[in-house]
N, C-alpha and C positions, 0 to 999 in steps of 0.2 A: 549592510555589511552584513552577506550571507553565514549562518552558522560555519560551512564549508569552511569560507574565506578565515573566519577566527580562529578554528582551530588548526588552520595550515600557520597564521602568525604566530600563534603561541610554540608551535614545536621549534620558531627557527632560531639558532644559535644565536648569543646575545654578541650585539656589535660591538667591534673593539675601538675604542675610543682611544686612540694610540696620541692624540696632538696632548690628550690629557695626564695620560700617563707619563708624556714626557717634560710635562713641564711639573710634574708632581714629584717624581722621583731623580730625574738624571740633573738635576742641576744642584741638590742635596749630594749629589755623588765627586763632583769636579770644583774645583775653588778655583775657576777661571774669572778673570777679570776682562770681562766682554767691554766692547767699543764703546765709549761715553759721549755725551755733547755738551763742550768746557760753555761759563760764562759768555768767555766771548766769540760763541758762534760755531769754535773750531774744533772740529770731533777729533778725535784720537784712532782714529784708525787707521792703519799702517797705511796710507797710498802712496803718500813719497817712497816706500820701499815693496814694490810689487813682489817681489819675490818670498817677503815675509809674509804677506798678505794668503800666497798662493800655500805655504808651507800651513799657517792656521787654520785652511778651509781643510786641505789634504789632514789633517791631525782631527776635523771635528768630525770628518765623514767614517774615517778609522771605528771611533767613539760610536757614532751612531748607527754605522750603514745598515743594521741590523733592522733597527727600526723606523729606519727612512724605508727599505724595499719592502717590510710587512705593512705598512702605514700603504703605500703604493696600491700593493697589492688587492690589499682588505676594499679599497678604495675604488677601486677596478672591477673586483666581484660584483660587490655593492651594487654595482651601474649596470652589466654588464649580464650581471644572471638576478633578473627582477623575478619573484615568487610564481609560478605558474597558477593559473582561476580559471578552476573549473567546475562552470554552474550541475549539479547533479541535481534533478529532482531527488526531492523526501520521499514522491511516491514509490521511488525503487530502494528503501529501508528493509528494513528486516519485516514489517508492522502492512508494509504497502502505504505508506502515510497516516495508517491510525493509531490514532494513542495503544490502541489493544486489538490483539484478534485473538478473539474467546471462540471456543469451541464445547459444547454443549451434545455431552455424551458421558450415558447410562454406564456406573461403575466395573459393571462387569461384561462391558463390550470391547474387552481389549483385539477382538479380531477385526473392530473398528478404529480404534486407535492406533494398534502398530503400525498398519498403511499410511495413515492420515500422517503421523510425525514423521516417516519416510519422505513421504512424500514433501512434508515442509519444508526438511533439510535436502530433499533434491535442490528445493529453489531459494534456499537461505530465506526462511519465515520461521519468525518466532513465534508458539502458540501458547497459548493460556488457555488449558483442558478445565472446565467445569462440571461437577458433576451432575448430570440431568435427573429429575426427579418420576417416579412413579405415580398413577393415581390414588394410591393406598397412603402413600404418604403425606396427601394435603390433607388436612383436617377440613373439614368442610365450612368452618368459619373462614377459611382463607378461599373459598372457591370464589368466583364470580359471581354477582349479584345476580344472574339472570340464565346461572349457568344450567344448561338443559331443561330450557321453558319454550314456549312458543311451539309446541308440537315436533323440537327436533331432537331427535336422541343421539347424544356425544358417542363415539365408537370410543373400545377401549384404549387408554394410550393419550387422548386428546387431549385431556385434562393436565395429564404431566409434563405432553410438549410446552401447553401453551403458558403452565406456572414456569417452566423451565426457563422460557424465554424472557417472562415479565421478571421471573428473579433478578434475570441479567440486566434486564434498565434499572434496577432495582439498586445492583451491586453500580451500575457509572452514577446514578446520583447520586449517592450514597459516599463515593470515593471523586465526585467529580472529575471523571473522565469527559475528554471533551468527546472524543470520536471512537466508537468500536466497533469494529467488521465482526458479524457476530455468524456462525455456522455450523450447521450439524456434521455429525460423525462422519455420515457415510460417502463425502463428497471427491472431489477429484477437479484439476483444474489443469493449464498447460503449461510446459514448461517454460513458456515465455507470458508469462503472467505480470508481469513485472514491466513489460514492454507496452505490454494490454491496458494497465491500469493509469499509465499516463495520458492515453487516449481518453480512457473513460474520463477521468482530471478534467481536461479540457471540457469533452462535452456535458460535467455536471454545472462545471461555472457556466458556462451560457445556457444553461437549461433549467437551474433553478433560481437564477436570478432575473426571469425575464418574465412581463416584459420589463424595463430596465426605469429607471423614472424618468430618468433625460438619456437616449439612445447615443447622440451625441458626445457626453462625457462618462462612458462605463467606469464598474470601480476599479480602483488598484487593488488586484487581486495579490498583490508582495505583500499588502498588510492581513491579511486575513489569516487568522489562526490556522485553518485545515487549507494544505493544499488542494482541497476540492472545491476550495471556495467554504465560507460559510452561511448559506444563505439555504441548508439543504435541511432535510428531516430523518430523511431513508430515503436508502439508495440502495433499488433493487437488482442483486449484479449477480445471484442466484434463485434460479426459478422452474417452475414445471410449464409452464404456458404463460405469456402477456401479450397485450395488445394498444399498439399507438395510435387507431384511431382517436378524430376528436380533433381540437381546435390549436393544441401545442405543435411547438415548433420539435423538429425531425434532426438531429445533429448527428452526423457522418462522421467518421472517420476512419482511414486503411490499416487495416489488420490481418495481418496473413497467417494471425493460431482463429481466427474466426472461420467457424463453420458457414459454406456454402449452403444453398436451400436442401441440395440435396441431402444433408449430411446433420443436418440442424433436426435437434429434437424440442418436444412440447405435448403434452398428453391437454393442456389444458388450449387456447389461441394461441396467436400470432400473430405478428405485424401483416397487414395485407400484403401482396405483390406489390411493389415496384416503391414500398418503404426506405426498402434498404436498397444502395446501389451495390453491384458486386463487386468482392475484396472487399469488405469494407462492415464495420461493427457501428451500430446507429445505440443512441443514448436520447431517450426522450421523457415526456410524462406520461408514465405507467395505467395501462386501465384492465383490471380484469386480472389480477397477476395470481397465480396459482404455487403453493409451497413454499417454505422459509426456508430453503435450500442452502444460502446466503443470503447478508444482507449487510448493511451497514447503517448504523443509528447515530446521530450527533445526538447531545447532551439535551438540547431543546429536546429532539425528539421523542428522548426516553420519556420526558418529563410528560410532553404529550400522551402519551400511548401508554404509558405506565394507569394514567389516571384516569385515560379511556375504559383501558381493560377490566376496569373495578369492575365496570357491568358489561362484561362480557357473556355474547350469547352465540358463539359460533367458534367453530376453530380459528385457529391464531392466522391463519392466511389470509382467510374470507373477512376476515375481521379487516385487518391490515386494508384488504384489495379496498372496501365498503369507505375507510377513514379516507384513505388517499385519495380516492377519485369524490366524495364529496363533501368532505371539508375543504375549503378556498384558503384556510389560512395553515395548510399543514403541506408543506412542499416536499414532492416524493420523486424520484426519477429512479427511471429504470433503464436494460439492456439487453440487447437481442444481437444476435444468439447471447446468452448467456453465458457468465467469465466462468463462472464454479457452476459445476455441472452433480446430480446425484451419480451414484453406480447401483447397480443392481445388487440386491443387498436384501438379509432378510430383515423385514421390519417389528417396531415394538408395535404398530399402531393395526388395527383389527382392519382389513379393509375388504368388501365384499370379492369375493373371486380367487383371493388369498393372498394375491401379489400388489404390491406400488404400479397398479396400470402397466405392466410391465408385461399383461398376457398368460403369466406363469406366475408359480411360488418357488423364491431362491427357496433352499433346505440347506443350503452351506454358502459359507462365505468364500469369495475370489478372488483376487490383485485382479482386476479387471477396469479396464476404462472406464470413465466417466461418458455418460451420452452426449455425445457433440463435443468432444473434445478430442483434436488430434495427438496432438503430442503429451499423452499422459505423466503427469508429473509421478502418481502413485504406480504403474507400469514402469518408468524407467529407474525409480527409486529401487522395484525388486529384482526386477534384472538389473541393478549395479551399470548401470548404464549412464545414469544422469551427471557424474563429473567427468565423461570419456568426451563431452564437446557435442555440439551441435547435428554434427555429422554421422555420429553414433544414434543417437536417440531414435527411439522405435516408433512409426509413426501407424496411427491407426488409417488411415487413408493417403491418397497421393490427392492433393487440391485437383477438381475438375471428371473425378471418376468417379463411375455410378453407384449408389451405396448398395452393399450386398443384399438383397433381398430374406429378412426372416421367415422361415416356413414354419409350419406347426411341427413337424419332427426336430429344428432346433429348441424349440419350447420342452419339448418330449425331454429329451436328452437331457437339458439342465435342472429339469427335475426328479430324474429319476436317483 
């Protein structure tokens, strides 16, 4: 029986045991000589006097009429009004079916935290903000063993970023957290994210457990601890680019919030044309995934990656990419388009060109929609439209319309 049904039954009013109450206290109130059977087999019931029998029955009714009516009504109500049972996926809860949602954010970046928490409130999500750390806060004894070797020079901020994620995996291990969604603080998602994640859950169960040991007898997922199944290590739902090439299967599901190819966004790779039917989002075994915008980690995955990253010699996303692609014992799944996307914001990592591959440097924070997000939770929360209902939500584009082309003037205006 599901938890929902249990909680419903627990709140039912206690059933009235009226027959028990009649036998326990009514007989003690009246000293009535009820009909008995004598030794000769004859009854003392006044059958020879019908009038006396009718009067006797009428007196009993007068004494007990309230209890009789109450018992009948209670019995009818119990039979005719069954408890309604509604199966609701736990993915629709306030942590999207994960045990926790963690946000990594530098303590001083209130300009990021405030709109992020507003977006969470707009979509009824509960986030736990964890303080990220800077490079200078990490003693060299805690650095990954091969950090900065092999002719690779880390950018400022990359070590702090990596160790902030590693500390979160260690938190999962020490506190025995079964699953966690881990996101960075400059992200956005669609107001319909819970609907989307239900479809992602079906896809993850189909992809992460492939090939089935016995295709004729797939697992009973109702016994799994996670609504996404228990066979995955890393679920990459927020990124800057991803590739679906390879021998793995692709799971597609209808999703009205998925950006079409005209409005999809990436600065890395994306699945080849034809991999995604129109109007769908796809789940698959990922390759060449970049950015740790948002991903889910299972406890098994946290243990694998925490051990692996003791010898990291590259940025976190590239190390995850390499391990997902080349270690057959690790099960990673990804989505296209991304469910959670980054917004334009000031970055704490020094990138060549001054910006985070947007073509210009961002000098001030603005409440803008995430890339490829149609009905932005951040924007609708900022405008006070989140609780107005879907017909009032602000959309960044209309499905089928061509994406507005950005110009050099647009970039210049933003950086002024």
